[in-house]
N, C-alpha and C positions, 0 to 999 in steps of 0.2 A: 548249182551243185547242192545236193541235199545237206541239211544241217546234221544228218546222221554221220557224215564223213568229213565234214569241214571243221578244222580247228577254229577256236574262238578268234574273233577278229583282233587285229592289232599286234604290235610287237610283244615280246615276252618279258616286258619289264613292268614297273609300277604305272598304273593309270590313275593314281590320285592326282588332284589338281597340282599343277606345277608350283613348286615351292612349299607345298603343304608338308608339314612334319608334325609328329606327335610324340608324346613322352610317356614314360612309366611314372605313375604317381602313387606311391605307396599310401594306402589309407589304413590307419590304425584306429580302430574303434573299440571302446569298452562296451560290454554287454551286461549292464546291471539287470537285476531281477525285476526292477520296478518299471521297465519299459512296458508300454501298453500292449495287451494281447492282440487287440484289433487296431493295429497301428495305422492302417490306411483309411483315414476318415472315420474311424470307429465302426467300419462296416466289415462283417465277417467274410462276405464273398470276395470283395476286392483284396482284402488282406490275404486270404488263403489262396487266391489265384496267384498272387506274387510269391507267396511262400512255396506254392507248387512249382514255380520256376526255380526258386532258389535251391530246392533240394536236389535238382539235377546238375547243379553247376560244379561241385567238386570233381565228380567223375567226368562230366561233360567237357569242362575246360581242359582237363588233362588230355582227353581225346583230341581236342582241337590242336593243342600244342604238339602232340606227337604226330598228328597227320601232316602238319605243316613242316615240322622239324625234319621229318623223314626225307624231304626233298630239298632241304636248305642248301646242301652242298652242290646241287645241280643248278642253282640260280646264279647267273653271271652279272645281272644288273645291280650296281651298287645301291641304288635307291631302294629297290625291292629287298635286297639283303638287309638294309637298315630297318625297313618296315617289319621284316620277319622278326628281327631281334626285339623290336619294340612290342610287336604282337605277342611274342612269347612272354615278355616281361609283364605286360598288362594282364594277360590271361592268367598268369601265375598268381598275381595279386587278387584277381577276381576269385580264383579258386580258394585262396586262403581266407578271404573275408567271408565268403559264403559258407565255408566250413564253420567259422565262428557263429555265423547267423544260424546255421542248422543246429549247432550245439545248444544255442539259446532256445530254439524251438523244442528240442528234446527236454530241456528243463521245464518247459511249460506243459509237458505231458503229450506233446504232439509227435507223430511217428517219423520225424525227419530222418533219423539214421536208417530206419527200415526202408524208407523210400529211396534214400541215397544208395543203399546197398542194392536195391532192385535195379536202379539205373546202372550201377556198376556191372551187374550180371548181364544186362542187355548189351552194354557196350562190349563186354568180353565176347559175347556171341557174335556181334557184328565184326569184331576184329578177326575172329576165327574163320568167318565165311567170306570176307572180302580181301582183295589185294590192297596194298597201300594206296593205290590210285582211287579205289572205292572209298577208303577212309577219307581221303581228301575231298572227293565229290560230296560225301555226306557232310563234311565240315563246311564246305561252301554253302550248302543249302541251309544248314542250321545257323551259320553266321548271318545269312540273309534274314532268317526269322528274328534273331536277336537284334539286328539292325532296324527292322521295320517296327518291332515293339519299342525299341529305344527311341526311335523318332516319334512315335505316337505318344510316348510318355513325356519327353521333355519339350514337345511342341504344345503341351497342355499345362501351362503353369498353374491353372486352377486345381488340376488334379494333384500336382506336386504339393501345392500349398495345403491340401487336406491331410497330407501325411505328417506323422510325427517327425520333428526335425532330424532325429537320429536316422530314420529310414529315408527321409527325403535326401539327405546328404549321400547316403550309400547308393541309392538308386540313380541319383543324378550323376554321380561319379561313374558308376558302371555303364549307364546308358551313353554318356558322352564318349567314353572310351570305345564302346562298341561301334559307335558311328565313326570314330577316328580310324579304326582299323578294319572297317567293313569290307574293303576291297582286297585285303592282303591274301586271304586264302584263295579268292577268285583269281588274282593275278598269278599266284603260284600254280594253280591248276592250269591256267592258260599257258604259262611258261614251260610246263612239261609236256605240252601238246594235247592237253585235255580237250575233248570234243563236246560240242553243244548238245547233241542228241542224248548221250548218256547222262549228262548233267540235268537235262529237263526231266528225264525219267526218274532220276534220283530224287528230284524235288517232289514229284508226285508221291513217291514212297515215303520220303522223309516227312512230308506234310501230314500224311495219314498217321504215321507213327508218333509224330510230335503231338498231334491233337489227342490221340489215344493216351499217351503217357501223361500229359498235363491234366487231362480229365480224370484219369485214375488217381493221380496225386491229389488233385483238388477234392475229389469225393472222399478220399481217405482222411484228409485234413479236416474237412467239414464234419465227417462222422466223429472223429476224435474230439472235436470241439463241441459236439452236441448240437450242431446247426444244420445237419444234412436234411432233416425233414421239416425245416422251418419254411413256411410259405414266404415270409418276409425276405429270407436269404435268397430265394430263387427269383423273386421280383427284382431284388437288387442286382442279381446276376444277369437277368435279362437286360436291364438298363446298362450295366457295365459292358456287356458284350455286343448288344444289338441296338442301342438307341441310335436314331438316325444321325445325330450330329457328333456324339462323342463315343459311341460304341466301338470297342476295340476291334471287333471283326470288320465292321464297315470301314473304319479308318485305315485298316491295314490291308484290305483286299486289293486295292489298286497296285500297291507296291509288290504284293505277292504275285499278282498276275504279270507284272512287268518283267519278272524274272524269266518268263518263257519267250520273250522277244529274242530274235536271233542276234541282235546287236546289243543286248543288255550288258551293262556294267554297273556295279553298285554306285560309282561316283557320277553316273548320269544325273543323279539327284544330289545337288551340292548342299551338304549340310554344314558347311563351315560356319555360317552365321549362327545357326542354331547351337552348334557346339560351343561357340564363344559365349553366347548369351547364357547357356546353362552353366558353363565354367564360372562365369562371373557371379551368377546367382548363388552358386554353392561355395564360393570363395576358394576355388581350387587353383592350383598352379597352372600356368600356360604350358 
């Protein structure tokens, strides 16, 4: 039978590893003015790539929460219901912390609020054009992006060690929680009878839009920082994205491609050991 008409495999409950649970961990950070402007190893490209992600999160995380919450009452499985509550709690805190992050970027003279507002307008258009199942499909795809970037980040302790401690703690916290709840939206989509074909098509569209949005944000931030026309910045960017061993694109591509397998599930890649290692390094609660 074609994947266009077949529901996703497996029962409509949680497919996280048996016995795996996760928690909401509030992270309260001060944002003093003396934090370094180029906090990711002192390098503008890497810093502003991560900043370009951050500016999307206040509106983006609310969209994820709303998409999953819309179907919460239709979920019968107690384990998945518990994961939905934890997902909403974690994403709510991510939204709050990144709003503070973006306020700090504004104080540096960077256009975080303007870029955040642009994200909000785009999400509003998406809501108006899609039914709630489409919101959820987009959320599944974007959650896969956050999970594959989270894995690439916390699997590279050298990269984390280059960050200023304030931002290392923030991004480790965010990344490990993205890995903890990486299967929740997917399992909700499956539980409501979501089909594989529409989800694969959504991933292609979301991938193009995600790349476009992050690139636009990155260019805006580099321009505001006076680094857009610097050859050194773009050499650094080429290494950051495309170096054979540590380039973000090459490291993330296999996980992105795996999404299109008919039997794909986020927890086919077991990140529990990585999550635990990251949690201990950052001194976060279990």
